[in-house]
Structures are given as structure tokens and as C-alpha cells.
PyMOL CGO cylinders between C-alpha atoms (Angstrom):
from pymol import cmd
from pymol.cgo import CYLINDER

trace = [
    CYLINDER, 26.34, -30.53, 32.59, 29.94, -29.38, 32.31, 0.3, 1, 1, 1, 1, 1, 1,
    CYLINDER, 29.94, -29.38, 32.31, 31.11, -32.95, 32.95, 0.3, 1, 1, 1, 1, 1, 1,
    CYLINDER, 31.11, -32.95, 32.95, 29.30, -34.28, 29.90, 0.3, 1, 1, 1, 1, 1, 1,
    CYLINDER, 29.30, -34.28, 29.90, 30.83, -31.72, 27.56, 0.3, 1, 1, 1, 1, 1, 1,
    CYLINDER, 30.83, -31.72, 27.56, 34.03, -32.80, 25.88, 0.3, 1, 1, 1, 1, 1, 1,
    CYLINDER, 34.03, -32.80, 25.88, 37.05, -30.65, 26.50, 0.3, 1, 1, 1, 1, 1, 1,
    CYLINDER, 37.05, -30.65, 26.50, 38.65, -29.39, 23.28, 0.3, 1, 1, 1, 1, 1, 1,
    CYLINDER, 38.65, -29.39, 23.28, 42.22, -30.54, 22.92, 0.3, 1, 1, 1, 1, 1, 1,
    CYLINDER, 42.22, -30.54, 22.92, 44.74, -28.39, 21.12, 0.3, 1, 1, 1, 1, 1, 1,
    CYLINDER, 44.74, -28.39, 21.12, 47.09, -29.50, 18.40, 0.3, 1, 1, 1, 1, 1, 1,
    CYLINDER, 47.09, -29.50, 18.40, 49.93, -30.23, 20.85, 0.3, 1, 1, 1, 1, 1, 1,
    CYLINDER, 49.93, -30.23, 20.85, 47.63, -32.30, 23.01, 0.3, 1, 1, 1, 1, 1, 1,
    CYLINDER, 47.63, -32.30, 23.01, 46.57, -34.38, 20.02, 0.3, 1, 1, 1, 1, 1, 1,
    CYLINDER, 46.57, -34.38, 20.02, 50.20, -34.87, 18.98, 0.3, 1, 1, 1, 1, 1, 1,
    CYLINDER, 50.20, -34.87, 18.98, 51.14, -35.96, 22.51, 0.3, 1, 1, 1, 1, 1, 1,
    CYLINDER, 51.14, -35.96, 22.51, 48.20, -38.38, 22.62, 0.3, 1, 1, 1, 1, 1, 1,
    CYLINDER, 48.20, -38.38, 22.62, 49.26, -39.81, 19.23, 0.3, 1, 1, 1, 1, 1, 1,
    CYLINDER, 49.26, -39.81, 19.23, 52.80, -40.45, 20.52, 0.3, 1, 1, 1, 1, 1, 1,
    CYLINDER, 52.80, -40.45, 20.52, 51.48, -42.09, 23.69, 0.3, 1, 1, 1, 1, 1, 1,
    CYLINDER, 51.48, -42.09, 23.69, 49.21, -44.37, 21.66, 0.3, 1, 1, 1, 1, 1, 1,
    CYLINDER, 49.21, -44.37, 21.66, 52.03, -45.19, 19.24, 0.3, 1, 1, 1, 1, 1, 1,
    CYLINDER, 52.03, -45.19, 19.24, 54.34, -46.11, 22.13, 0.3, 1, 1, 1, 1, 1, 1,
    CYLINDER, 54.34, -46.11, 22.13, 51.61, -48.32, 23.59, 0.3, 1, 1, 1, 1, 1, 1,
    CYLINDER, 51.61, -48.32, 23.59, 51.09, -50.12, 20.26, 0.3, 1, 1, 1, 1, 1, 1,
    CYLINDER, 51.09, -50.12, 20.26, 54.84, -50.61, 19.71, 0.3, 1, 1, 1, 1, 1, 1,
    CYLINDER, 54.84, -50.61, 19.71, 55.06, -52.38, 23.07, 0.3, 1, 1, 1, 1, 1, 1,
    CYLINDER, 55.06, -52.38, 23.07, 52.58, -54.96, 21.74, 0.3, 1, 1, 1, 1, 1, 1,
    CYLINDER, 52.58, -54.96, 21.74, 54.71, -55.81, 18.68, 0.3, 1, 1, 1, 1, 1, 1,
    CYLINDER, 54.71, -55.81, 18.68, 56.53, -59.12, 18.75, 0.3, 1, 1, 1, 1, 1, 1,
    CYLINDER, 56.53, -59.12, 18.75, 59.92, -58.16, 17.38, 0.3, 1, 1, 1, 1, 1, 1,
    CYLINDER, 59.92, -58.16, 17.38, 61.99, -60.84, 15.59, 0.3, 1, 1, 1, 1, 1, 1,
    CYLINDER, 61.99, -60.84, 15.59, 65.26, -62.05, 17.03, 0.3, 1, 1, 1, 1, 1, 1,
    CYLINDER, 65.26, -62.05, 17.03, 68.58, -61.36, 15.32, 0.3, 1, 1, 1, 1, 1, 1,
    CYLINDER, 68.58, -61.36, 15.32, 68.68, -64.99, 14.13, 0.3, 1, 1, 1, 1, 1, 1,
    CYLINDER, 68.68, -64.99, 14.13, 65.18, -64.73, 12.60, 0.3, 1, 1, 1, 1, 1, 1,
    CYLINDER, 65.18, -64.73, 12.60, 66.10, -61.45, 10.90, 0.3, 1, 1, 1, 1, 1, 1,
    CYLINDER, 66.10, -61.45, 10.90, 69.30, -62.94, 9.44, 0.3, 1, 1, 1, 1, 1, 1,
    CYLINDER, 69.30, -62.94, 9.44, 67.40, -66.04, 8.28, 0.3, 1, 1, 1, 1, 1, 1,
    CYLINDER, 67.40, -66.04, 8.28, 64.66, -64.00, 6.61, 0.3, 1, 1, 1, 1, 1, 1,
    CYLINDER, 64.66, -64.00, 6.61, 67.25, -61.74, 4.96, 0.3, 1, 1, 1, 1, 1, 1,
    CYLINDER, 67.25, -61.74, 4.96, 69.04, -64.78, 3.57, 0.3, 1, 1, 1, 1, 1, 1,
    CYLINDER, 69.04, -64.78, 3.57, 65.80, -66.18, 2.18, 0.3, 1, 1, 1, 1, 1, 1,
    CYLINDER, 65.80, -66.18, 2.18, 64.98, -62.87, 0.49, 0.3, 1, 1, 1, 1, 1, 1,
    CYLINDER, 64.98, -62.87, 0.49, 68.45, -62.62, -1.07, 0.3, 1, 1, 1, 1, 1, 1,
    CYLINDER, 68.45, -62.62, -1.07, 68.22, -66.23, -2.32, 0.3, 1, 1, 1, 1, 1, 1,
    CYLINDER, 68.22, -66.23, -2.32, 64.77, -65.61, -3.86, 0.3, 1, 1, 1, 1, 1, 1,
    CYLINDER, 64.77, -65.61, -3.86, 65.99, -62.43, -5.56, 0.3, 1, 1, 1, 1, 1, 1,
    CYLINDER, 65.99, -62.43, -5.56, 68.95, -64.32, -7.04, 0.3, 1, 1, 1, 1, 1, 1,
    CYLINDER, 68.95, -64.32, -7.04, 66.76, -67.20, -8.28, 0.3, 1, 1, 1, 1, 1, 1,
    CYLINDER, 66.76, -67.20, -8.28, 64.26, -64.85, -9.91, 0.3, 1, 1, 1, 1, 1, 1,
    CYLINDER, 64.26, -64.85, -9.91, 67.13, -62.83, -11.41, 0.3, 1, 1, 1, 1, 1, 1,
    CYLINDER, 67.13, -62.83, -11.41, 68.62, -65.97, -12.98, 0.3, 1, 1, 1, 1, 1, 1,
    CYLINDER, 68.62, -65.97, -12.98, 65.24, -66.93, -14.46, 0.3, 1, 1, 1, 1, 1, 1,
    CYLINDER, 65.24, -66.93, -14.46, 64.79, -63.46, -15.93, 0.3, 1, 1, 1, 1, 1, 1,
    CYLINDER, 64.79, -63.46, -15.93, 68.35, -63.54, -17.31, 0.3, 1, 1, 1, 1, 1, 1,
    CYLINDER, 68.35, -63.54, -17.31, 67.72, -66.94, -18.98, 0.3, 1, 1, 1, 1, 1, 1,
    CYLINDER, 67.72, -66.94, -18.98, 64.38, -65.80, -20.40, 0.3, 1, 1, 1, 1, 1, 1,
    CYLINDER, 64.38, -65.80, -20.40, 65.98, -62.62, -21.74, 0.3, 1, 1, 1, 1, 1, 1,
    CYLINDER, 65.98, -62.62, -21.74, 68.79, -64.59, -23.41, 0.3, 1, 1, 1, 1, 1, 1,
    CYLINDER, 68.79, -64.59, -23.41, 66.35, -67.04, -25.02, 0.3, 1, 1, 1, 1, 1, 1,
    CYLINDER, 66.35, -67.04, -25.02, 63.95, -64.29, -26.14, 0.3, 1, 1, 1, 1, 1, 1,
    CYLINDER, 63.95, -64.29, -26.14, 66.86, -62.25, -27.53, 0.3, 1, 1, 1, 1, 1, 1,
    CYLINDER, 66.86, -62.25, -27.53, 68.13, -65.27, -29.46, 0.3, 1, 1, 1, 1, 1, 1,
    CYLINDER, 68.13, -65.27, -29.46, 64.69, -66.01, -30.90, 0.3, 1, 1, 1, 1, 1, 1,
    CYLINDER, 64.69, -66.01, -30.90, 64.12, -62.40, -31.92, 0.3, 1, 1, 1, 1, 1, 1,
    CYLINDER, 64.12, -62.40, -31.92, 67.62, -62.21, -33.41, 0.3, 1, 1, 1, 1, 1, 1,
    CYLINDER, 67.62, -62.21, -33.41, 66.98, -65.41, -35.40, 0.3, 1, 1, 1, 1, 1, 1,
    CYLINDER, 66.98, -65.41, -35.40, 63.63, -64.11, -36.66, 0.3, 1, 1, 1, 1, 1, 1,
    CYLINDER, 63.63, -64.11, -36.66, 65.17, -60.80, -37.71, 0.3, 1, 1, 1, 1, 1, 1,
    CYLINDER, 65.17, -60.80, -37.71, 68.00, -62.50, -39.57, 0.3, 1, 1, 1, 1, 1, 1,
    CYLINDER, 68.00, -62.50, -39.57, 65.54, -64.95, -41.19, 0.3, 1, 1, 1, 1, 1, 1,
    CYLINDER, 65.54, -64.95, -41.19, 63.26, -62.23, -42.52, 0.3, 1, 1, 1, 1, 1, 1,
    CYLINDER, 63.26, -62.23, -42.52, 66.03, -59.80, -43.38, 0.3, 1, 1, 1, 1, 1, 1,
    CYLINDER, 66.03, -59.80, -43.38, 66.75, -61.85, -46.46, 0.3, 1, 1, 1, 1, 1, 1,
]
cmd.load_cgo(trace, "trace")
């Protein structure tokens, strides 16, 4: 009967078990190589620059249109 009862684990036991499980899961991760990391970083930087240029162009066009409308209706 004592074998079927679960033993209560204290807070430190639960923390230790969590770290063991985390270490086990991290061993299963397929980490990228340095080349893959550099390539992905370059792609992200390029995408950020392209989106930034599009936002800058849209802002310039929208500012020009709003400025033209304000000067047109100002009289």
C-alpha cells in the first residue's frame, strides 16, 4: 500500500526536477550553425531596411498630400 502512495516532493525537489527536464529538452534542440545565424541576421536586417524605406516613402507622400490639401483649403 505504501508503494502506491505518491511521495510528496518539496519545493527544492520540484525545482531540481524542472532543471533536469529543461536540460534534457535543451539537448534535443537543433541549434543553428554560425553561418546560418549570420545569414538569418542579414536577412532580418535587409527586411527591416526595406520596410523602413517603404514607410519613409509613404510618410513623405502622405505628408506632401496633406500639406497640399491644407494649403489648398487655407485660402
